[in-house]
PDB file of N, CA, C and O in Angstrom:
ATOM      1  N   MET A   1       6.525  -0.885  -8.820  1.00  0.00           N
ATOM      2  CA  MET A   1       5.182  -0.412  -8.861  1.00  0.00           C
ATOM      3  C   MET A   1       4.859  -0.053 -10.308  1.00  0.00           C
ATOM      4  O   MET A   1       5.652   0.579 -11.005  1.00  0.00           O
ATOM      5  N   ASN A   2       3.694  -0.467 -10.729  1.00  0.00           N
ATOM      6  CA  ASN A   2       3.178  -0.117 -12.048  1.00  0.00           C
ATOM      7  C   ASN A   2       1.800   0.501 -11.874  1.00  0.00           C
ATOM      8  O   ASN A   2       1.019   0.068 -11.027  1.00  0.00           O
ATOM      9  N   LEU A   3       1.511   1.496 -12.664  1.00  0.00           N
ATOM     10  CA  LEU A   3       0.187   2.126 -12.630  1.00  0.00           C
ATOM     11  C   LEU A   3      -0.591   1.717 -13.869  1.00  0.00           C
ATOM     12  O   LEU A   3      -0.076   1.760 -14.986  1.00  0.00           O
ATOM     13  N   PHE A   4      -1.840   1.318 -13.654  1.00  0.00           N
ATOM     14  CA  PHE A   4      -2.707   0.883 -14.736  1.00  0.00           C
ATOM     15  C   PHE A   4      -4.029   1.621 -14.650  1.00  0.00           C
ATOM     16  O   PHE A   4      -4.415   2.091 -13.580  1.00  0.00           O
ATOM     17  N   ARG A   5      -4.723   1.725 -15.773  1.00  0.00           N
ATOM     18  CA  ARG A   5      -5.985   2.461 -15.785  1.00  0.00           C
ATOM     19  C   ARG A   5      -7.193   1.598 -15.437  1.00  0.00           C
ATOM     20  O   ARG A   5      -8.263   2.129 -15.139  1.00  0.00           O
ATOM     21  N   SER A   6      -7.037   0.278 -15.472  1.00  0.00           N
ATOM     22  CA  SER A   6      -8.185  -0.588 -15.182  1.00  0.00           C
ATOM     23  C   SER A   6      -7.713  -2.008 -14.889  1.00  0.00           C
ATOM     24  O   SER A   6      -6.564  -2.370 -15.146  1.00  0.00           O
ATOM     25  N   GLU A   7      -8.634  -2.801 -14.343  1.00  0.00           N
ATOM     26  CA  GLU A   7      -8.346  -4.223 -14.116  1.00  0.00           C
ATOM     27  C   GLU A   7      -8.083  -4.926 -15.451  1.00  0.00           C
ATOM     28  O   GLU A   7      -7.243  -5.823 -15.526  1.00  0.00           O
ATOM     29  N   GLU A   8      -8.790  -4.525 -16.488  1.00  0.00           N
ATOM     30  CA  GLU A   8      -8.589  -5.124 -17.813  1.00  0.00           C
ATOM     31  C   GLU A   8      -7.185  -4.829 -18.336  1.00  0.00           C
ATOM     32  O   GLU A   8      -6.547  -5.687 -18.945  1.00  0.00           O
ATOM     33  N   HIS A   9      -6.717  -3.618 -18.092  1.00  0.00           N
ATOM     34  CA  HIS A   9      -5.368  -3.249 -18.502  1.00  0.00           C
ATOM     35  C   HIS A   9      -4.338  -4.113 -17.771  1.00  0.00           C
ATOM     36  O   HIS A   9      -3.356  -4.550 -18.371  1.00  0.00           O
ATOM     37  N   ILE A  10      -4.559  -4.355 -16.500  1.00  0.00           N
ATOM     38  CA  ILE A  10      -3.662  -5.223 -15.723  1.00  0.00           C
ATOM     39  C   ILE A  10      -3.643  -6.619 -16.326  1.00  0.00           C
ATOM     40  O   ILE A  10      -2.579  -7.205 -16.525  1.00  0.00           O
ATOM     41  N   ALA A  11      -4.824  -7.145 -16.614  1.00  0.00           N
ATOM     42  CA  ALA A  11      -4.924  -8.502 -17.167  1.00  0.00           C
ATOM     43  C   ALA A  11      -4.196  -8.606 -18.507  1.00  0.00           C
ATOM     44  O   ALA A  11      -3.499  -9.590 -18.758  1.00  0.00           O
ATOM     45  N   ARG A  12      -4.352  -7.608 -19.360  1.00  0.00           N
ATOM     46  CA  ARG A  12      -3.642  -7.623 -20.654  1.00  0.00           C
ATOM     47  C   ARG A  12      -2.138  -7.571 -20.445  1.00  0.00           C
ATOM     48  O   ARG A  12      -1.395  -8.290 -21.115  1.00  0.00           O
ATOM     49  N   TRP A  13      -1.682  -6.736 -19.532  1.00  0.00           N
ATOM     50  CA  TRP A  13      -0.252  -6.575 -19.289  1.00  0.00           C
ATOM     51  C   TRP A  13       0.353  -7.860 -18.720  1.00  0.00           C
ATOM     52  O   TRP A  13       1.463  -8.246 -19.085  1.00  0.00           O
ATOM     53  N   LEU A  14      -0.382  -8.515 -17.828  1.00  0.00           N
ATOM     54  CA  LEU A  14       0.130  -9.732 -17.189  1.00  0.00           C
ATOM     55  C   LEU A  14       0.090 -10.949 -18.097  1.00  0.00           C
ATOM     56  O   LEU A  14       0.903 -11.862 -17.948  1.00  0.00           O
ATOM     57  N   GLY A  15      -0.835 -10.971 -19.024  1.00  0.00           N
ATOM     58  CA  GLY A  15      -0.996 -12.174 -19.835  1.00  0.00           C
ATOM     59  C   GLY A  15      -1.527 -13.289 -18.962  1.00  0.00           C
ATOM     60  O   GLY A  15      -2.570 -13.127 -18.329  1.00  0.00           O
ATOM     61  N   ALA A  16      -0.830 -14.427 -18.910  1.00  0.00           N
ATOM     62  CA  ALA A  16      -1.283 -15.584 -18.132  1.00  0.00           C
ATOM     63  C   ALA A  16      -0.777 -15.556 -16.691  1.00  0.00           C
ATOM     64  O   ALA A  16      -1.118 -16.439 -15.904  1.00  0.00           O
ATOM     65  N   LYS A  17       0.028 -14.560 -16.336  1.00  0.00           N
ATOM     66  CA  LYS A  17       0.582 -14.500 -14.975  1.00  0.00           C
ATOM     67  C   LYS A  17      -0.482 -14.059 -13.980  1.00  0.00           C
ATOM     68  O   LYS A  17      -1.436 -13.366 -14.334  1.00  0.00           O
ATOM     69  N   THR A  18      -0.302 -14.473 -12.731  1.00  0.00           N
ATOM     70  CA  THR A  18      -1.213 -14.095 -11.651  1.00  0.00           C
ATOM     71  C   THR A  18      -0.786 -12.745 -11.085  1.00  0.00           C
ATOM     72  O   THR A  18       0.395 -12.534 -10.810  1.00  0.00           O
ATOM     73  N   PRO A  19      -1.737 -11.832 -10.908  1.00  0.00           N
ATOM     74  CA  PRO A  19      -1.362 -10.520 -10.364  1.00  0.00           C
ATOM     75  C   PRO A  19      -1.010 -10.608  -8.885  1.00  0.00           C
ATOM     76  O   PRO A  19      -1.483 -11.492  -8.171  1.00  0.00           O
ATOM     77  N   GLY A  20      -0.181  -9.687  -8.445  1.00  0.00           N
ATOM     78  CA  GLY A  20       0.098  -9.533  -7.019  1.00  0.00           C
ATOM     79  C   GLY A  20      -0.969  -8.625  -6.427  1.00  0.00           C
ATOM     80  O   GLY A  20      -2.105  -8.606  -6.902  1.00  0.00           O
ATOM     81  N   ALA A  21      -0.616  -7.886  -5.409  1.00  0.00           N
ATOM     82  CA  ALA A  21      -1.571  -6.968  -4.786  1.00  0.00           C
ATOM     83  C   ALA A  21      -1.796  -5.770  -5.706  1.00  0.00           C
ATOM     84  O   ALA A  21      -0.847  -5.210  -6.256  1.00  0.00           O
ATOM     85  N   THR A  22      -3.032  -5.393  -5.861  1.00  0.00           N
ATOM     86  CA  THR A  22      -3.370  -4.202  -6.633  1.00  0.00           C
ATOM     87  C   THR A  22      -4.246  -3.306  -5.767  1.00  0.00           C
ATOM     88  O   THR A  22      -5.110  -3.785  -5.034  1.00  0.00           O
ATOM     89  N   ILE A  23      -4.014  -2.002  -5.860  1.00  0.00           N
ATOM     90  CA  ILE A  23      -4.808  -1.037  -5.112  1.00  0.00           C
ATOM     91  C   ILE A  23      -5.089   0.162  -5.999  1.00  0.00           C
ATOM     92  O   ILE A  23      -4.315   0.451  -6.912  1.00  0.00           O
ATOM     93  N   PRO A  24      -6.185   0.864  -5.743  1.00  0.00           N
ATOM     94  CA  PRO A  24      -6.469   2.077  -6.508  1.00  0.00           C
ATOM     95  C   PRO A  24      -5.436   3.170  -6.194  1.00  0.00           C
ATOM     96  O   PRO A  24      -4.829   3.175  -5.123  1.00  0.00           O
ATOM     97  N   ALA A  25      -5.252   4.084  -7.136  1.00  0.00           N
ATOM     98  CA  ALA A  25      -4.299   5.184  -6.951  1.00  0.00           C
ATOM     99  C   ALA A  25      -4.631   6.002  -5.706  1.00  0.00           C
ATOM    100  O   ALA A  25      -3.722   6.461  -5.015  1.00  0.00           O
ATOM    101  N   GLN A  26      -5.908   6.191  -5.409  1.00  0.00           N
ATOM    102  CA  GLN A  26      -6.282   6.967  -4.225  1.00  0.00           C
ATOM    103  C   GLN A  26      -5.823   6.274  -2.946  1.00  0.00           C
ATOM    104  O   GLN A  26      -5.390   6.936  -2.003  1.00  0.00           O
ATOM    105  N   THR A  27      -5.915   4.951  -2.908  1.00  0.00           N
ATOM    106  CA  THR A  27      -5.438   4.216  -1.741  1.00  0.00           C
ATOM    107  C   THR A  27      -3.927   4.338  -1.615  1.00  0.00           C
ATOM    108  O   THR A  27      -3.404   4.463  -0.507  1.00  0.00           O
ATOM    109  N   LEU A  28      -3.224   4.301  -2.738  1.00  0.00           N
ATOM    110  CA  LEU A  28      -1.778   4.497  -2.722  1.00  0.00           C
ATOM    111  C   LEU A  28      -1.433   5.875  -2.162  1.00  0.00           C
ATOM    112  O   LEU A  28      -0.510   6.008  -1.359  1.00  0.00           O
ATOM    113  N   CYS A  29      -2.166   6.887  -2.581  1.00  0.00           N
ATOM    114  CA  CYS A  29      -1.954   8.242  -2.077  1.00  0.00           C
ATOM    115  C   CYS A  29      -2.235   8.309  -0.573  1.00  0.00           C
ATOM    116  O   CYS A  29      -1.465   8.905   0.180  1.00  0.00           O
ATOM    117  N   ASP A  30      -3.333   7.701  -0.144  1.00  0.00           N
ATOM    118  CA  ASP A  30      -3.681   7.677   1.282  1.00  0.00           C
ATOM    119  C   ASP A  30      -2.596   6.962   2.090  1.00  0.00           C
ATOM    120  O   ASP A  30      -2.245   7.397   3.187  1.00  0.00           O
ATOM    121  N   LEU A  31      -2.071   5.872   1.546  1.00  0.00           N
ATOM    122  CA  LEU A  31      -1.008   5.136   2.218  1.00  0.00           C
ATOM    123  C   LEU A  31       0.249   5.989   2.340  1.00  0.00           C
ATOM    124  O   LEU A  31       0.865   6.037   3.405  1.00  0.00           O
ATOM    125  N   ALA A  32       0.628   6.655   1.271  1.00  0.00           N
ATOM    126  CA  ALA A  32       1.824   7.502   1.305  1.00  0.00           C
ATOM    127  C   ALA A  32       1.690   8.594   2.362  1.00  0.00           C
ATOM    128  O   ALA A  32       2.626   8.853   3.118  1.00  0.00           O
ATOM    129  N   HIS A  33       0.539   9.224   2.409  1.00  0.00           N
ATOM    130  CA  HIS A  33       0.330  10.281   3.407  1.00  0.00           C
ATOM    131  C   HIS A  33       0.384   9.722   4.824  1.00  0.00           C
ATOM    132  O   HIS A  33       1.024  10.303   5.700  1.00  0.00           O
ATOM    133  N   ALA A  34      -0.281   8.603   5.047  1.00  0.00           N
ATOM    134  CA  ALA A  34      -0.299   8.017   6.389  1.00  0.00           C
ATOM    135  C   ALA A  34       1.086   7.532   6.808  1.00  0.00           C
ATOM    136  O   ALA A  34       1.464   7.658   7.973  1.00  0.00           O
ATOM    137  N   TRP A  35       1.839   6.978   5.862  1.00  0.00           N
ATOM    138  CA  TRP A  35       3.127   6.367   6.171  1.00  0.00           C
ATOM    139  C   TRP A  35       4.217   7.415   6.402  1.00  0.00           C
ATOM    140  O   TRP A  35       5.075   7.240   7.268  1.00  0.00           O
ATOM    141  N   TRP A  36       4.186   8.507   5.625  1.00  0.00           N
ATOM    142  CA  TRP A  36       5.299   9.454   5.626  1.00  0.00           C
ATOM    143  C   TRP A  36       4.988  10.810   6.245  1.00  0.00           C
ATOM    144  O   TRP A  36       5.884  11.650   6.325  1.00  0.00           O
ATOM    145  N   ASP A  37       3.769  11.058   6.684  1.00  0.00           N
ATOM    146  CA  ASP A  37       3.372  12.417   7.083  1.00  0.00           C
ATOM    147  C   ASP A  37       4.169  12.993   8.247  1.00  0.00           C
ATOM    148  O   ASP A  37       4.257  14.215   8.371  1.00  0.00           O
ATOM    149  N   THR A  38       4.745  12.170   9.092  1.00  0.00           N
ATOM    150  CA  THR A  38       5.475  12.688  10.254  1.00  0.00           C
ATOM    151  C   THR A  38       7.000  12.670  10.073  1.00  0.00           C
ATOM    152  O   THR A  38       7.721  13.092  10.977  1.00  0.00           O
ATOM    153  N   ARG A  39       7.491  12.208   8.962  1.00  0.00           N
ATOM    154  CA  ARG A  39       8.928  11.993   8.764  1.00  0.00           C
ATOM    155  C   ARG A  39       9.784  13.235   8.948  1.00  0.00           C
ATOM    156  O   ARG A  39      10.915  13.118   9.421  1.00  0.00           O
ATOM    157  N   LEU A  40       9.308  14.396   8.605  1.00  0.00           N
ATOM    158  CA  LEU A  40      10.142  15.596   8.671  1.00  0.00           C
ATOM    159  C   LEU A  40      10.027  16.347   9.995  1.00  0.00           C
ATOM    160  O   LEU A  40      10.651  17.393  10.172  1.00  0.00           O
ATOM    161  N   ARG A  41       9.243  15.827  10.907  1.00  0.00           N
ATOM    162  CA  ARG A  41       9.124  16.472  12.215  1.00  0.00           C
ATOM    163  C   ARG A  41      10.415  16.274  13.013  1.00  0.00           C
ATOM    164  O   ARG A  41      11.006  15.195  12.985  1.00  0.00           O
ATOM    165  N   PRO A  42      10.852  17.325  13.726  1.00  0.00           N
ATOM    166  CA  PRO A  42      12.086  17.197  14.514  1.00  0.00           C
ATOM    167  C   PRO A  42      12.018  16.103  15.576  1.00  0.00           C
ATOM    168  O   PRO A  42      13.038  15.513  15.932  1.00  0.00           O
ATOM    169  N   ASP A  43      10.816  15.835  16.079  1.00  0.00           N
ATOM    170  CA  ASP A  43      10.671  14.823  17.132  1.00  0.00           C
ATOM    171  C   ASP A  43      10.270  13.448  16.583  1.00  0.00           C
ATOM    172  O   ASP A  43       9.780  12.597  17.325  1.00  0.00           O
ATOM    173  N   TRP A  44      10.482  13.242  15.289  1.00  0.00           N
ATOM    174  CA  TRP A  44      10.072  11.988  14.648  1.00  0.00           C
ATOM    175  C   TRP A  44      10.734  10.788  15.311  1.00  0.00           C
ATOM    176  O   TRP A  44      11.922  10.801  15.634  1.00  0.00           O
ATOM    177  N   GLN A  45       9.940   9.772  15.499  1.00  0.00           N
ATOM    178  CA  GLN A  45      10.412   8.485  15.999  1.00  0.00           C
ATOM    179  C   GLN A  45       9.860   7.394  15.088  1.00  0.00           C
ATOM    180  O   GLN A  45       8.717   7.491  14.643  1.00  0.00           O
ATOM    181  N   PRO A  46      10.639   6.370  14.806  1.00  0.00           N
ATOM    182  CA  PRO A  46      10.114   5.277  13.990  1.00  0.00           C
ATOM    183  C   PRO A  46       8.898   4.641  14.665  1.00  0.00           C
ATOM    184  O   PRO A  46       8.834   4.539  15.890  1.00  0.00           O
ATOM    185  N   ARG A  47       7.954   4.225  13.857  1.00  0.00           N
ATOM    186  CA  ARG A  47       6.786   3.517  14.392  1.00  0.00           C
ATOM    187  C   ARG A  47       7.151   2.075  14.687  1.00  0.00           C
ATOM    188  O   ARG A  47       8.117   1.531  14.152  1.00  0.00           O
ATOM    189  N   THR A  48       6.361   1.480  15.543  1.00  0.00           N
ATOM    190  CA  THR A  48       6.518   0.048  15.811  1.00  0.00           C
ATOM    191  C   THR A  48       5.867  -0.730  14.675  1.00  0.00           C
ATOM    192  O   THR A  48       5.119  -0.178  13.867  1.00  0.00           O
ATOM    193  N   ARG A  49       6.163  -1.995  14.632  1.00  0.00           N
ATOM    194  CA  ARG A  49       5.539  -2.867  13.634  1.00  0.00           C
ATOM    195  C   ARG A  49       4.022  -2.804  13.765  1.00  0.00           C
ATOM    196  O   ARG A  49       3.313  -2.720  12.762  1.00  0.00           O
ATOM    197  N   ASP A  50       3.525  -2.844  15.000  1.00  0.00           N
ATOM    198  CA  ASP A  50       2.075  -2.823  15.217  1.00  0.00           C
ATOM    199  C   ASP A  50       1.457  -1.499  14.759  1.00  0.00           C
ATOM    200  O   ASP A  50       0.347  -1.493  14.227  1.00  0.00           O
ATOM    201  N   GLU A  51       2.150  -0.396  14.957  1.00  0.00           N
ATOM    202  CA  GLU A  51       1.641   0.890  14.486  1.00  0.00           C
ATOM    203  C   GLU A  51       1.598   0.933  12.958  1.00  0.00           C
ATOM    204  O   GLU A  51       0.639   1.437  12.373  1.00  0.00           O
ATOM    205  N   ASN A  52       2.634   0.405  12.321  1.00  0.00           N
ATOM    206  CA  ASN A  52       2.636   0.334  10.854  1.00  0.00           C
ATOM    207  C   ASN A  52       1.528  -0.585  10.352  1.00  0.00           C
ATOM    208  O   ASN A  52       0.849  -0.270   9.374  1.00  0.00           O
ATOM    209  N   GLN A  53       1.349  -1.712  11.018  1.00  0.00           N
ATOM    210  CA  GLN A  53       0.292  -2.633  10.607  1.00  0.00           C
ATOM    211  C   GLN A  53      -1.072  -1.977  10.757  1.00  0.00           C
ATOM    212  O   GLN A  53      -1.959  -2.199   9.933  1.00  0.00           O
ATOM    213  N   ALA A  54      -1.247  -1.178  11.793  1.00  0.00           N
ATOM    214  CA  ALA A  54      -2.513  -0.478  12.010  1.00  0.00           C
ATOM    215  C   ALA A  54      -2.821   0.475  10.860  1.00  0.00           C
ATOM    216  O   ALA A  54      -3.982   0.630  10.483  1.00  0.00           O
ATOM    217  N   ILE A  55      -1.804   1.111  10.301  1.00  0.00           N
ATOM    218  CA  ILE A  55      -2.014   1.989   9.143  1.00  0.00           C
ATOM    219  C   ILE A  55      -2.560   1.173   7.982  1.00  0.00           C
ATOM    220  O   ILE A  55      -3.549   1.557   7.358  1.00  0.00           O
ATOM    221  N   LEU A  56      -1.921   0.057   7.695  1.00  0.00           N
ATOM    222  CA  LEU A  56      -2.380  -0.792   6.593  1.00  0.00           C
ATOM    223  C   LEU A  56      -3.803  -1.280   6.831  1.00  0.00           C
ATOM    224  O   LEU A  56      -4.640  -1.241   5.929  1.00  0.00           O
ATOM    225  N   ASP A  57      -4.068  -1.734   8.037  1.00  0.00           N
ATOM    226  CA  ASP A  57      -5.400  -2.240   8.372  1.00  0.00           C
ATOM    227  C   ASP A  57      -6.452  -1.151   8.223  1.00  0.00           C
ATOM    228  O   ASP A  57      -7.524  -1.394   7.670  1.00  0.00           O
ATOM    229  N   ARG A  58      -6.147   0.062   8.719  1.00  0.00           N
ATOM    230  CA  ARG A  58      -7.091   1.173   8.656  1.00  0.00           C
ATOM    231  C   ARG A  58      -7.454   1.517   7.208  1.00  0.00           C
ATOM    232  O   ARG A  58      -8.579   1.926   6.924  1.00  0.00           O
ATOM    233  N   LEU A  59      -6.501   1.348   6.308  1.00  0.00           N
ATOM    234  CA  LEU A  59      -6.740   1.642   4.897  1.00  0.00           C
ATOM    235  C   LEU A  59      -7.371   0.465   4.146  1.00  0.00           C
ATOM    236  O   LEU A  59      -7.604   0.542   2.940  1.00  0.00           O
ATOM    237  N   GLY A  60      -7.644  -0.623   4.873  1.00  0.00           N
ATOM    238  CA  GLY A  60      -8.260  -1.786   4.247  1.00  0.00           C
ATOM    239  C   GLY A  60      -7.268  -2.660   3.501  1.00  0.00           C
ATOM    240  O   GLY A  60      -7.666  -3.514   2.708  1.00  0.00           O
ATOM    241  N   LEU A  61      -5.989  -2.456   3.746  1.00  0.00           N
ATOM    242  CA  LEU A  61      -4.949  -3.255   3.101  1.00  0.00           C
ATOM    243  C   LEU A  61      -4.662  -4.449   4.007  1.00  0.00           C
ATOM    244  O   LEU A  61      -3.777  -4.407   4.861  1.00  0.00           O
ATOM    245  N   VAL A  62      -5.417  -5.487   3.802  1.00  0.00           N
ATOM    246  CA  VAL A  62      -5.369  -6.667   4.659  1.00  0.00           C
ATOM    247  C   VAL A  62      -5.098  -7.908   3.814  1.00  0.00           C
ATOM    248  O   VAL A  62      -5.237  -7.889   2.591  1.00  0.00           O
ATOM    249  N   GLY A  63      -4.718  -8.960   4.476  1.00  0.00           N
ATOM    250  CA  GLY A  63      -4.426 -10.217   3.789  1.00  0.00           C
ATOM    251  C   GLY A  63      -2.945 -10.514   3.848  1.00  0.00           C
ATOM    252  O   GLY A  63      -2.166  -9.702   4.349  1.00  0.00           O
ATOM    253  N   PRO A  64      -2.550 -11.664   3.345  1.00  0.00           N
ATOM    254  CA  PRO A  64      -1.160 -12.118   3.446  1.00  0.00           C
ATOM    255  C   PRO A  64      -0.139 -11.122   2.877  1.00  0.00           C
ATOM    256  O   PRO A  64       0.921 -10.922   3.470  1.00  0.00           O
ATOM    257  N   PHE A  65      -0.449 -10.500   1.741  1.00  0.00           N
ATOM    258  CA  PHE A  65       0.501  -9.572   1.133  1.00  0.00           C
ATOM    259  C   PHE A  65       0.776  -8.384   2.028  1.00  0.00           C
ATOM    260  O   PHE A  65       1.897  -7.876   2.059  1.00  0.00           O
ATOM    261  N   TRP A  66      -0.244  -7.930   2.765  1.00  0.00           N
ATOM    262  CA  TRP A  66      -0.147  -6.714   3.569  1.00  0.00           C
ATOM    263  C   TRP A  66       0.204  -6.969   5.031  1.00  0.00           C
ATOM    264  O   TRP A  66       0.260  -6.028   5.823  1.00  0.00           O
ATOM    265  N   THR A  67       0.441  -8.220   5.397  1.00  0.00           N
ATOM    266  CA  THR A  67       0.794  -8.536   6.780  1.00  0.00           C
ATOM    267  C   THR A  67       2.293  -8.382   6.948  1.00  0.00           C
ATOM    268  O   THR A  67       3.073  -9.082   6.302  1.00  0.00           O
ATOM    269  N   LEU A  68       2.697  -7.456   7.823  1.00  0.00           N
ATOM    270  CA  LEU A  68       4.115  -7.210   8.044  1.00  0.00           C
ATOM    271  C   LEU A  68       4.737  -8.346   8.843  1.00  0.00           C
ATOM    272  O   LEU A  68       4.075  -8.954   9.684  1.00  0.00           O
ATOM    273  N   PRO A  69       6.022  -8.637   8.580  1.00  0.00           N
ATOM    274  CA  PRO A  69       6.683  -9.725   9.317  1.00  0.00           C
ATOM    275  C   PRO A  69       6.897  -9.358  10.778  1.00  0.00           C
ATOM    276  O   PRO A  69       7.439 -10.156  11.543  1.00  0.00           O
TER     277      PRO A  69
END
């Protein structure tokens, strides 16, 4: 993971390479909270693939990069 201040900064850093998935820092924060918020609960159970995919979809993280296997 790399953090950049703008799309222009990403383009300069990449040069001629094609960027992968990019998201704003706020979306990354929202994803972290949604993904990990229940981990320390004593009754924690792993989510299903569909439940994890629903988190990504709800945050607008859609497309081939964000589709779980």
